[in-house]
C-alpha positions, -999 to 999 in steps of 0.1 A, spaced: -937 831 426 -952 801 410 -928 772 404 -926 757 370 -921 719 364 -908 696 338 -939 682 319 -921 650 315 -906 640 348 -922 666 370 -891 683 383 -898 717 397 -874 747 390 -873 781 404 -862 799 372 -885 793 343 -858 799 319 -842 765 331 -869 748 312 -865 742 274 -900 737 257 -914 727 291 -887 702 296 -858 701 319 -824 700 302 -821 663 311 -853 653 298 -850 674 267 -817 656 258 -833 623 266 -863 630 243 -848 648 214 -809 643 219 -783 669 210 -777 662 174 -792 641 145 -777 623 115 -787 640 83 -764 622 60 -744 589 61 -708 594 70 -688 583 41 -650 587 40 -632 579 9 -594 571 16 -565 560 -6 -552 526 5 -517 533 -8 -509 568 7 -540 572 32 -550 604 17 -587 614 25 -610 629 -1 -627 661 9 -650 682 -11 -636 666 -41 -598 672 -33 -575 647 -18 -557 657 14 -528 639 27 -526 642 65 -490 646 80 -500 641 116 -528 630 139 -540 665 145 -546 670 108 -567 637 107 -587 649 136 -592 683 117 -605 663 86 -628 640 103 -642 668 124 -652 686 91 -667 655 77 -687 648 108 -700 686 111 -715 678 74 -732 647 85 -749 659 116 -770 690 128 -785 701 161 -815 682 170 -834 715 177 -827 753 167 -823 759 204 -792 736 206 -759 752 199 -728 729 195 -699 745 215 -674 719 210 -669 684 194 -642 658 195 -642 629 171 -628 597 184 -621 567 161 -610 536 181 -588 524 152 -583 533 115 -612 521 94 -634 515 125 -669 511 117 -681 535 143 -671 571 154 -675 584 189 -685 621 189 -678 639 225 -701 670 222 -705 700 243 -736 720 235 -755 748 249 -792 743 256 -807 774 268 -786 785 298 -771 750 305 -740 732 288 -746 696 283 -718 673 274 -727 640 258 -709 612 239 -727 596 210 -716 571 182 -723 571 147 -716 546 118 -688 552 93 -686 539 57 -651 536 45 -646 537 9 -614 526 -6 -601 543 -38 -567 550 -53 -561 588 -53 -550 603 -88 -513 602 -79 -511 567 -66 -534 557 -96 -508 571 -120 -480 557 -100 -497 521 -103 -498 525 -141 -465 542 -144 -483 573 -160 -470 608 -158 -476 640 -179 -445 659 -175 -409 653 -166 -380 675 -153 -346 663 -164 -319 675 -139 -283 670 -150 -251 682 -135 -220 696 -155 -199 683 -125 -218 657 -107 -221 669 -70 -235 639 -48 -242 664 -19 -262 689 -41 -280 657 -59 -291 645 -24 -302 680 -13 -322 687 -45 -340 652 -43 -349 656 -6 -361 691 -12 -383 682 -42 -395 651 -25 -406 672 6 -422 699 -15 -440 679 -42 -446 645 -27 -483 644 -37 -474 650 -73 -442 631 -81 -450 598 -98 -414 587 -97 -378 598 -95 -355 579 -119 -317 579 -116 -298 586 -148 -261 594 -155 -251 627 -139 -284 633 -124 -321 622 -121 -354 625 -138 -386 637 -118 -419 624 -133 -448 644 -123 -486 644 -125 -489 677 -148 -471 704 -165 -479 730 -137 -461 710 -112 -431 705 -136 -428 742 -139 -430 749 -102 -401 723 -97 -380 741 -122 -384 774 -106 -376 758 -72 -344 744 -85 -335 776 -104 -339 796 -70 -317 770 -51 -290 768 -76 -274 799 -93 -262 784 -126 -291 766 -145 -297 764 -182 -333 755 -189 -349 742 -221 -384 730 -229 -397 706 -252 -427 682 -258 -427 645 -265 -452 617 -271 -476 641 -289 -510 627 -297 -541 641 -312 -572 647 -289 -607 641 -302 -612 678 -305 -583 681 -329 -561 697 -303 -524 683 -298 -513 673 -264 -478 660 -253 -456 654 -223 -438 684 -214 -400 678 -208 -381 705 -188 -343 699 -191 -323 718 -163 -285 718 -167 -269 727 -136 -236 745 -148 -216 740 -115 -185 747 -135 -151 751 -117 -115 763 -126 -101 741 -153 -133 729 -169 -136 728 -206 -168 746 -219 -182 758 -253 -196 793 -252 -210 808 -285 -196 778 -304 -161 786 -292 -140 765 -268 -127 780 -235 -110 769 -203 -128 782 -171 -103 804 -153 -122 817 -125 -159 815 -111 -174 842 -88 -209 847 -76 -217 873 -105 -192 864 -131 -171 837 -149 -136 844 -164 -128 824 -195 -93 817 -212 -92 813 -251 -64 788 -265 -42 818 -272 -42 827 -233 -64 857 -237 -92 859 -213 -127 873 -212 -152 879 -182 -188 873 -189 -217 876 -163 -233 845 -149 -266 854 -167 -248 857 -200 -227 825 -194 -260 806 -189 -275 823 -220 -245 816 -243 -234 781 -230 -235 757 -259 -222 723 -245 -192 710 -227 
């Protein structure tokens, strides 16, 4: 069998398939590399919350693995194999420190029958820009508010609701403001406000909800736009509380999971379902 050889370095091989375009793998990589940069690697980040913009959306990583995944996706868009025969098997992106001007790519690629491992570096252009949430926070701007008030203020429930909403909607909450008997949650849009309202209603059984709009303004196209205000009154009543239902005064006699017993001034009692109580509750 006639031996074949690399046209660049002269190395002979027994198996012709070891040659890639008449080159040994080492010379092929030396001449063409494994990948080439097809676009500048620009990473837009928020200097306040460190969110990263990807395909028009802001993503706020919660751990180093998520950062690695985001950077990996961005790198894949900035490079491509140097030749069609090169297949990238694995790539690990290393950035020595945040906002480093260069990234190091540890690449495993198959070239013909051989796996080649190589480390290359590419420049990074970091672009600082406030994400929409931080921009609104900086200007104190919000589009909707959820007002949470307790019939009987409960410090433990107050804290658990705040913690829950903060963990679930941290990217959309502009501010949480303390007020008497509760707190206001100012958010970036009406959709999130309604999701917050649903979350509270699933967590707490007795909630009376009302909606209204404020700061109404006329847009250029003639449409009206205002800030949505969702009021959530948490009716955590207990025996002995004074309540008004259907504009009549009662004393709460007993509270169960499904119903509430109310006592009139003449001593007579009525039992209504939790659903009816929420619906017919007027005020304290």
